[in-house]
TIPA-831326 format. One record per atom (N, C-alpha, C): residue in three letters; atom name; x, z negated, y negated. Coordinates in steps of 0.001 Angstrom, whole numbers, plus 500000, padded with zeros to 6 digits. Each point is the difference from the previous one (the first is absolute). Example, Ala and Ser with C-alpha at 12.3 -4.5 7.8 and 13.67 -1.06 7.14 Angstrom:
# TIPA-831326
MIDO   rest   atom        X        Z        Y
MIDO    ALA      N   513190   492200   505690
MIDO    ALA     CA   499110   500000   498810
MIDO    ALA      C   500900   500000   498800
MIDO    SER      N   499650   500720   498950
MIDO    SER     CA   500820   499940   498810
MIDO    SER      C   499230   499270   498910
***
This chain:
# TIPA-831326
MIDO   rest   atom        X        Z        Y
MIDO    MET      N   500753   500066   501144
MIDO    MET     CA   499048   500133   498862
MIDO    MET      C   500892   499876   498683
MIDO    LYS      N   499718   500667   498932
MIDO    LYS     CA   501021   500347   498942
MIDO    LYS      C   499856   498523   499020
MIDO    GLU      N   500832   499351   499680
MIDO    GLU     CA   499591   499046   499059
MIDO    GLU      C   500326   500877   498161
MIDO    ILE      N   498828   498916   499539
MIDO    ILE     CA   499279   500139   498552
MIDO    ILE      C   500973   498793   499033
MIDO    PRO      N   500601   500215   498918
MIDO    PRO     CA   500417   499075   499350
MIDO    PRO      C   498697   499699   499196
MIDO    PHE      N   500166   498435   499831
MIDO    PHE     CA   498737   499261   499171
MIDO    PHE      C   499866   500441   499086
MIDO    SER      N   500264   500296   499146
MIDO    SER     CA   499995   501017   498712
MIDO    SER      C   499408   501180   499918
MIDO    GLN      N   500167   500473   500940
MIDO    GLN     CA   498622   501065   500462
MIDO    GLN      C   499107   499799   500331
MIDO    LEU      N   500132   498940   501223
MIDO    LEU     CA   498340   499568   500422
MIDO    LEU      C   499219   499279   499138
MIDO    ILE      N   500458   498980   499067
MIDO    ILE     CA   499221   499795   499343
MIDO    ILE      C   500031   500361   498175
MIDO    HIS      N   499274   500152   499316
MIDO    HIS     CA   500153   500423   498319
MIDO    HIS      C   499189   498918   499388
MIDO    VAL      N   500798   499437   499037
MIDO    VAL     CA   499559   498733   499188
MIDO    VAL      C   499476   500721   498471
MIDO    ILE      N   498816   499828   499627
MIDO    ILE     CA   499501   500343   498932
MIDO    ILE      C   500092   498823   498743
MIDO    HIS      N   500535   500178   499057
MIDO    HIS     CA   499819   498928   498747
MIDO    HIS      C   499040   500397   499379
MIDO    PRO      N   498959   498992   499166
MIDO    PRO     CA   499256   500710   499033
MIDO    PRO      C   500557   499524   498626
MIDO    LYS      N   499571   501463   499216
MIDO    LYS     CA   501006   499974   498642
MIDO    LYS      C   498748   499118   498683
MIDO    TYR      N   500663   499526   499788
MIDO    TYR     CA   498837   498903   498674
MIDO    TYR      C   499785   500786   498793
MIDO    THR      N   499238   499572   498816
MIDO    THR     CA   499779   500174   498948
MIDO    THR      C   499745   498803   499055
MIDO    TYR      N   499746   499967   498996
MIDO    TYR     CA   499443   498834   499021
MIDO    TYR      C   498906   500916   499660
MIDO    LEU      N   498734   499017   499776
MIDO    LEU     CA   498754   500520   499440
MIDO    LEU      C   499785   499051   499240
MIDO    LYS      N   499715   500135   498492
MIDO    LYS     CA   499881   498887   498572
MIDO    LYS      C   498348   499920   499618
MIDO    LEU      N   499552   498717   500606
MIDO    LEU     CA   498701   499568   499763
MIDO    LEU      C   499770   499737   498576
MIDO    THR      N   499576   500585   499356
MIDO    THR     CA   499041   499637   498410
MIDO    THR      C   498907   499487   500115
MIDO    PRO      N   499755   498610   499744
MIDO    PRO     CA   498815   499165   499867
MIDO    PRO      C   499089   500470   498804
MIDO    HIS      N   498903   499610   500377
MIDO    HIS     CA   499230   500345   498185
MIDO    HIS      C   499040   498954   499868
MIDO    TYR      N   500052   499439   498796
MIDO    TYR     CA   499434   498850   499483
MIDO    TYR      C   498631   500011   500619
MIDO    SER      N   499373   500689   499960
MIDO    SER     CA   498515   500046   500520
MIDO    SER      C   499505   500156   500795
MIDO    VAL      N   501035   499925   501535
MIDO    VAL     CA   499709   500229   501226
MIDO    VAL      C   500388   498574   500677
MIDO    ARG      N   499041   499257   500629
MIDO    ARG     CA   500404   498980   500616
MIDO    ARG      C   500366   499580   501647
MIDO    ASN      N   499900   499682   500414
MIDO    ASN     CA   501046   500075   501321
MIDO    ASN      C   498482   499983   501025
MIDO    ASN      N   499664   500024   500081
MIDO    ASN     CA   498518   500729   500871
MIDO    ASN      C   500394   500709   501086
MIDO    THR      N   500903   501121   499595
MIDO    THR     CA   500416   500747   501517
MIDO    THR      C   501319   500029   500319
MIDO    THR      N   500752   499074   499216
MIDO    THR     CA   501163   500200   501170
MIDO    THR      C   500470   499393   501399
MIDO    TYR      N   499066   499947   500698
MIDO    TYR     CA   499795   499861   501458
MIDO    TYR      C   500297   501604   500548
MIDO    ARG      N   499776   500681   499581
MIDO    ARG     CA   500419   501666   500289
MIDO    ARG      C   501395   499960   500059
MIDO    LEU      N   500699   499506   498976
MIDO    LEU     CA   501344   500014   500172
MIDO    LEU      C   500147   499306   501260
MIDO    ALA      N   499840   498796   500235
MIDO    ALA     CA   500585   499209   500793
MIDO    ALA      C   499511   500847   501409
MIDO    LYS      N   499161   500574   500317
MIDO    LYS     CA   499151   500540   500922
MIDO    LYS      C   500864   501302   500370
MIDO    THR      N   500382   500667   498729
MIDO    THR     CA   500561   501185   500541
MIDO    THR      C   501381   499648   500064
MIDO    ILE      N   501194   498890   499873
MIDO    ILE     CA   501296   500339   500167
MIDO    ILE      C   499846   499359   501932
MIDO    ASN      N   499004   499072   500157
MIDO    ASN     CA   499526   499577   501779
MIDO    ASN      C   499840   501024   500573
MIDO    SER      N   499528   501348   499508
MIDO    SER     CA   500035   500791   500612
MIDO    SER      C   500859   501149   500417
MIDO    LEU      N   501326   499405   499518
MIDO    LEU     CA   501327   500395   500010
MIDO    LEU      C   500492   499983   501403
MIDO    TYR      N   499537   498646   500569
MIDO    TYR     CA   500511   498834   501346
MIDO    TYR      C   499565   501234   501480
MIDO    LYS      N   500588   500563   500399
MIDO    LYS     CA   499821   500401   501386
MIDO    LYS      C   501101   499062   501159
MIDO    PRO      N   499200   500340   501562
MIDO    PRO     CA   500650   499783   500486
MIDO    PRO      C   501409   499871   500562
MIDO    ILE      N   500776   499465   500241
MIDO    ILE     CA   501582   500632   500223
MIDO    ILE      C   500099   501333   500861
MIDO    ILE      N   499056   499962   501320
MIDO    ILE     CA   499772   501037   500686
MIDO    ILE      C   499202   500915   499640
MIDO    ARG      N   499500   499901   498410
MIDO    ARG     CA   499346   501512   499891
MIDO    ARG      C   501239   500611   498388
MIDO    HIS      N   501253   499249   500552
MIDO    HIS     CA   501219   500802   499004
MIDO    HIS      C   500624   500830   500891
MIDO    ILE      N   500054   500075   501411
MIDO    ILE     CA   500405   500920   500785
MIDO    ILE      C   499455   501238   500140
MIDO    LYS      N   500686   500913   499639
MIDO    LYS     CA   499471   501419   500550
MIDO    LYS      C   500769   501144   501325
MIDO    GLN      N   499395   500303   500736
MIDO    GLN     CA   500691   501037   500775
MIDO    GLN      C   500129   501054   499528
MIDO    GLU      N   501207   500578   499200
MIDO    GLU     CA   500145   501291   499736
MIDO    GLU      C   500231   501011   500814
MIDO    ARG      N   500521   500016   501247
MIDO    ARG     CA   500651   501140   500896
MIDO    ARG      C   499077   499051   501407
MIDO    ALA      N   499943   501076   500922
MIDO    ALA     CA   499993   499217   501558
MIDO    ALA      C   500221   501431   501069
MIDO    LYS      N   500389   499341   501046
MIDO    LYS     CA   500285   501095   501216
MIDO    LYS      C   499315   499516   500944
MIDO    VAL      N   499448   501131   500863
MIDO    VAL     CA   499362   499682   501444
MIDO    VAL      C   501406   499843   501024
MIDO    ILE      N   499688   499474   500942
MIDO    ILE     CA   500616   499509   500894
MIDO    ILE      C   499299   499545   501431
MIDO    LYS      N   500391   501131   500798
MIDO    LYS     CA   499551   499762   501441
MIDO    LYS      C   500565   499360   500593
MIDO    VAL      N   499007   498626   500742
MIDO    VAL     CA   500977   499051   500897
MIDO    VAL      C   498665   499906   501365
MIDO    LEU      N   500653   500012   500822
MIDO    LEU     CA   499368   500000   501572
MIDO    LEU      C   498364   500529   499460
MIDO    GLY      N   500321   501276   499370
MIDO    GLY     CA   498669   501397   500398
MIDO    GLY      C   498883   499531   498801
MIDO    ARG      N   500477   499095   499521
MIDO    ARG     CA   499339   499671   498808
MIDO    ARG      C   500159   500072   498801
MIDO    GLU      N   499976   500245   498776
MIDO    GLU     CA   500013   500306   498466
MIDO    GLU      C   500185   498834   499148
MIDO    PHE      N   500895   499481   499196
MIDO    PHE     CA   500169   498874   499111
MIDO    PHE      C   500447   500592   498483
MIDO    LEU      N   499192   499739   499416
MIDO    LEU     CA   500616   499945   498382
MIDO    LEU      C   501063   499068   499329
MIDO    VAL      N   501096   500674   499984
MIDO    VAL     CA   500725   498905   499550
MIDO    VAL      C   500564   500806   498235
MIDO    GLY      N   500211   498608   499270
MIDO    GLY     CA   500127   500084   498658
MIDO    GLY      C   501418   499973   500091
MIDO    THR      N   500706   501251   499292
MIDO    THR     CA   501450   500429   499918
MIDO    THR      C   500602   499785   498362
MIDO    ARG      N   499300   499500   499013
MIDO    ARG     CA   499489   499731   498486
MIDO    ARG      C   499151   499163   499172
MIDO    TYR      N   500576   498644   499603
MIDO    TYR     CA   498739   499326   499405
MIDO    TYR      C   500578   500074   498848
MIDO    SER      N   498523   499516   498970
MIDO    SER     CA   500669   500005   498775
MIDO    SER      C   499337   498497   499653
MIDO    PHE      N   500945   498910   499113
MIDO    PHE     CA   499458   498824   499587
MIDO    PHE      C   499801   499957   498235
MIDO    THR      N   498821   499360   499810
MIDO    THR     CA   499918   500318   498712
MIDO    THR      C   499909   498555   499599
MIDO    MET      N   500794   499462   499062
MIDO    MET     CA   500000   498614   499656
MIDO    MET      C   498937   498996   499401
MIDO    PRO      N   499735   499216   499678
MIDO    PRO     CA   498804   499539   499487
MIDO    PRO      C   500172   500061   498633
MIDO    ALA      N   498857   500366   499286
MIDO    ALA     CA   500040   500011   498773
MIDO    ALA      C   499599   498763   499348
MIDO    LYS      N   500710   499431   498713
MIDO    LYS     CA   500092   499262   499472
MIDO    LYS      C   499258   499810   498871
MIDO    VAL      N   499203   499255   498868
MIDO    VAL     CA   499636   499773   498776
MIDO    VAL      C   500096   499014   499215
MIDO    GLY      N   500541   500118   498758
MIDO    GLY     CA   500694   499082   499437
MIDO    GLY      C   499826   499909   498434
MIDO    TYR      N   500299   499178   499681
MIDO    TYR     CA   499753   500220   498364
MIDO    TYR      C   500744   499519   498716
MIDO    PHE      N   499780   500073   499007
MIDO    PHE     CA   501072   499709   498759
MIDO    PHE      C   499733   499805   499170
MIDO    ILE      N   499968   498863   499255
MIDO    ILE     CA   499129   499566   498411
MIDO    ILE      C   501477   499865   499525
MIDO    TYR      N   499629   501142   498714
MIDO    TYR     CA   501057   499788   498825
MIDO    TYR      C   499864   499130   499068
MIDO    ILE      N   500095   498773   499637
MIDO    ILE     CA   499884   499223   498577
MIDO    ILE      C   500826   499850   499128
MIDO    GLU      N   499453   500696   498746
MIDO    GLU     CA   500834   499615   498100
MIDO    GLU      C   499279   499034   499847
MIDO    LYS      N   500567   499413   498600
MIDO    LYS     CA   499166   499576   499206
MIDO    LYS      C   498243   500483   499329
MIDO    GLN      N   500162   500987   499988
MIDO    GLN     CA   498770   500951   499403
MIDO    GLN      C   499260   500624   500697
MIDO    LYS      N   500594   500267   501422
MIDO    LYS     CA   499253   500868   501026
MIDO    LYS      C   500207   499642   501092
MIDO    ILE      N   499222   500690   501269
MIDO    ILE     CA   500274   499850   501508
MIDO    ILE      C   499759   500862   500865
MIDO    GLU      N   500784   500575   500817
MIDO    GLU     CA   499321   500983   500602
MIDO    GLU      C   500001   499775   501197
MIDO    PHE      N   499148   500967   501022
MIDO    PHE     CA   499829   499778   501251
MIDO    PHE      C   499900   501273   500668
MIDO    PHE      N   501411   499682   501107
MIDO    PHE     CA   500393   501416   500687
MIDO    PHE      C   499677   499543   501565
MIDO    LEU      N   499124   500965   501026
MIDO    LEU     CA   500252   499998   501482
MIDO    LEU      C   500876   500838   500392
MIDO    ILE      N   500338   499653   501613
MIDO    ILE     CA   501333   500742   500601
MIDO    ILE      C   499617   500727   500844
MIDO    VAL      N   499369   500698   500441
MIDO    VAL     CA   499217   500706   501131
MIDO    VAL      C   500986   501424   500568
MIDO    THR      N   499461   500326   501212
MIDO    THR     CA   500324   501257   500276
MIDO    THR      C   499638   501233   499488
MIDO    VAL      N   500967   501159   500290
MIDO    VAL     CA   499580   501210   499131
MIDO    VAL      C   499002   500625   500840
MIDO    PHE      N   499742   499655   501654
MIDO    PHE     CA   499401   500799   500697
MIDO    PHE      C   498224   499328   499525
MIDO    ARG      N   499285   498712   499659
MIDO    ARG     CA   499477   499346   500100
MIDO    ARG      C   499441   500421   498590
MIDO    LEU      N   500470   500784   499253
MIDO    LEU     CA   499714   500822   498400
MIDO    LEU      C   498819   500684   500182
MIDO    PRO      N   499056   500169   499481
MIDO    PRO     CA   498871   500813   500149
MIDO    PRO      C   500623   501317   498828
MIDO    ILE      N   499556   500921   500579
MIDO    ILE     CA   500014   501630   499523
MIDO    ILE      C   498954   500424   498818
MIDO    ARG      N   500571   499997   499121
MIDO    ARG     CA   498590   500931   498830
MIDO    ARG      C   500943   500731   499459
MIDO    ASN      N   498994   500813   499819
MIDO    ASN     CA   500439   501482   498764
MIDO    ASN      C   499239   500159   498925
***
């Protein structure tokens, strides 16, 4: 059987992050802040859902066919952070999120 280096067997994908500036408005109350927490919670996935099979090979053993993965990819879990910038006269809020979670708008 042919040996496969570990680097060719598993490909690790690291997420890319970006900053989003949150600008609060004085007339807005905090009635819908639960939506922000709900969105952050939706980023969680079980560890098994981070592994994807990219390539597979059919192997015949004892007259039966088995599908064996030859290359897998593992996506690192996404994280969400926040940053608060405070000065004497102003305060700014930033969220740090992964790029692939951003909505695409035209």
